[in-house]
N, C-alpha and C positions, 0 to 999 in steps of 0.2 A: 554633501555632494562629492562624488568620487572624481579623481583627476581624470581628465580626458585621455583617451588612448593615443599613442603616437601614430600618426598617419604616414605610412610608407609612400614615397614618391617613386613611381616607376621610371620617370625620366626627369631631366633637369628642365624646369620651366623658365629659367633665366638664361637669356642668350646675350651675346656681346658682339660688338664689331668695332673696328677702328675706322673713324671717319677719314675720307680721302683728303690728302693734303697735296695741293699743287706745288710745283717747283718754285713759283714766284708768289705764293700765297702770303699776304702781309700779316695775317693773323697768327698768333702763337699756336703751336700744335696742341691738340687736345688728346687726352688719353682714351682708352677704350670706353665706349658707351654701352650701357646695359639696358635691356628691356625684358618684360615678362610676357610669355605666350600663355594665355589662360587655357586650362584644360578643355573648356567647352569648344575650342577650335578643332579639337580632334574627335569629339563625340557628336556625330551628326544626328543621331536619334537616340531615344531612351531605350536601351536594351532591357529585355525582361529579366526579372529577378536580380536587379542591381543591388548590391549590399547597401544598407542604410545605417546611419548613426542612430544612437538612441536619441530621444527628444532633447535631453539635457546636452548631449554632445553636439547635436545639430545647432543649438543656440550658441554654443561656444565657437564652432567652426563656421557658422553662417551658411551652411548648406546641409541638406539631408543626406546627400550621397558623397562618400569619401572620394569617388573618382572625380568629382567636380571641385574638390577643395584646392585652393591656391593660397598659400600663406602670403601675408602682406608684410613687407619689410620696408619701413620708411628709409628713404635715401639720405635725408638730412635730419638734423636735430629737431625736436618738437618746437611748437610755438609758431605763430604767424610772424612773417618777416616783412 
């Protein structure tokens, strides 16, 4: 089986923000928080002739269409805690 092709991302799916901290907030400050906006939020219908992965690549990426691919990056180390 060949190595899967690199999927170019046209925009950054990961967003970040800094939580509001009040002047008299007793909690320690938290750093920036991140979240992922999945690509299906921007594609409201299936356009005709959308490029497709090969069947083997589709199994690796979890989707048939490169436009709907969103990589998963675990935020913490593996294993149940």
